[in-house]
C-alpha positions, 0 to 999 in steps of 0.5 A, spaced: 548 532 442 545 526 439 538 527 435 534 521 432 528 523 427 523 517 426 521 517 419 513 516 419 510 518 413 504 523 413 506 525 421 511 530 423 518 526 426 519 526 433 525 529 436 529 525 441 535 528 444 540 525 449 540 530 454 537 531 461 533 536 459 529 532 454 527 527 459 520 528 461 519 531 468 515 526 472 512 527 479 515 522 485 512 516 486 507 516 491 508 512 497 505 505 497 502 503 504 499 496 505 493 496 510 492 489 513 487 486 517 481 482 518 476 481 513 470 480 518 466 486 520 469 489 526 466 496 528 472 498 532 478 495 527 474 498 521 473 505 524 481 505 525 482 502 518 478 508 515 481 513 518 488 510 516 486 510 509 483 517 509 489 520 512 494 516 508 490 519 502 490 526 505 498 525 505 499 523 498 500 515 499 497 509 495 493 504 499 494 497 497 491 491 501 487 484 500 481 488 496 476 484 500 471 486 506 472 488 513 479 492 514 481 492 507 474 495 505 474 500 510 481 503 509 479 503 501 473 507 503 477 512 507 482 513 502 477 514 496 473 519 501 480 523 501 481 523 493 486 517 494 488 511 490 486 504 492 489 497 490 487 491 491 491 484 490 485 479 490 486 472 492 482 469 487 482 469 479 477 474 478 477 481 480 469 481 481 470 480 489 474 486 490 470 491 495 467 497 492 472 502 494 478 498 490 480 502 484 485 497 481 484 490 482 489 485 481 486 478 480 492 473 482 488 466 483 494 464 489 490 465 495 493 467 501 500 467 497 497 474 495 500 476 502 507 476 499 505 481 493 502 486 498 507 486 503 513 486 497 509 492 493 508 496 500 514 501 502 511 500 509 505 495 512 500 498 517 496 492 521 490 494 524 486 488 528 486 482 524 487 474 525 492 469 522 492 472 515 494 479 518 499 475 522 502 472 516 502 479 513 506 481 519 511 476 518 512 476 511 513 484 511 518 483 516 522 477 513 522 482 507 525 488 511 518 492 510 517 496 517 510 494 520 506 499 524 501 495 529 494 499 531 490 494 536 493 488 532 497 482 535 502 483 541 509 480 538 513 481 544 520 478 543 526 481 546 530 477 540 526 481 535 524 488 538 523 491 531 518 486 529 512 491 530 512 498 531 506 500 536 501 506 534 495 508 539 492 512 534 491 512 526 494 519 526 500 516 529 500 510 525 500 514 519 505 519 521 510 513 522 509 509 516 510 516 512 516 517 515 519 510 514 517 510 507 520 516 506 527 514 509 526 507 505 526 511 499 531 516 500 
C-alpha cells in the first residue's frame, strides 16, 4: 500500500492511499434529459413541457434546454417545482436572457449551433411541439445517436428510419421512456 503525505507548514498532512477504499464514494450521475420545443408561448405545448419537467425532476433527472421562453421555461418551471436541477445552454453571449427557472445558464454566443451542445450533453431528448429549431435538435440528436421521444411534435414517418422518433402520448409516457433509455445508455 502506497502512502503519500504532503508537507504543508502549520497544517495537518493529508493522507492518500491508493486503495479503492480511499476513493470518495460519489452518487451516480443524474440522467441528463433535454427538453426541446418552441420558444413561443403555446399553452398546450407549455403545459405538456411543464409536466415533463416536473416528472423528470421527481425521478432525479437534470433538465437541459436552450434556456429561453416557451417550452424551455415551462420545462424548467416544472423541474424546479419538484426540486430538480435545470441547465440552459444559451444561444447568446450572455446569460441575462435565461428564463427565470434556469439555475445554471451557459452562455455560448453561437446561436442555433448551441443545439448541438444541448443534444450532445443529454442522454435522451424529449421534443415537445416545436418549430424548425426543434426539428434541428431532433436531427442533431439522431445524428449523434441520442434517442428522441416525441410529444405532439414533428411527424417524421420515414420507413427507412423507423427509429427516428419514439412517439409518446402523455408526459408520463415520454418521461418513462426517456428514463428507461437513459438507464440503458449508461449501463
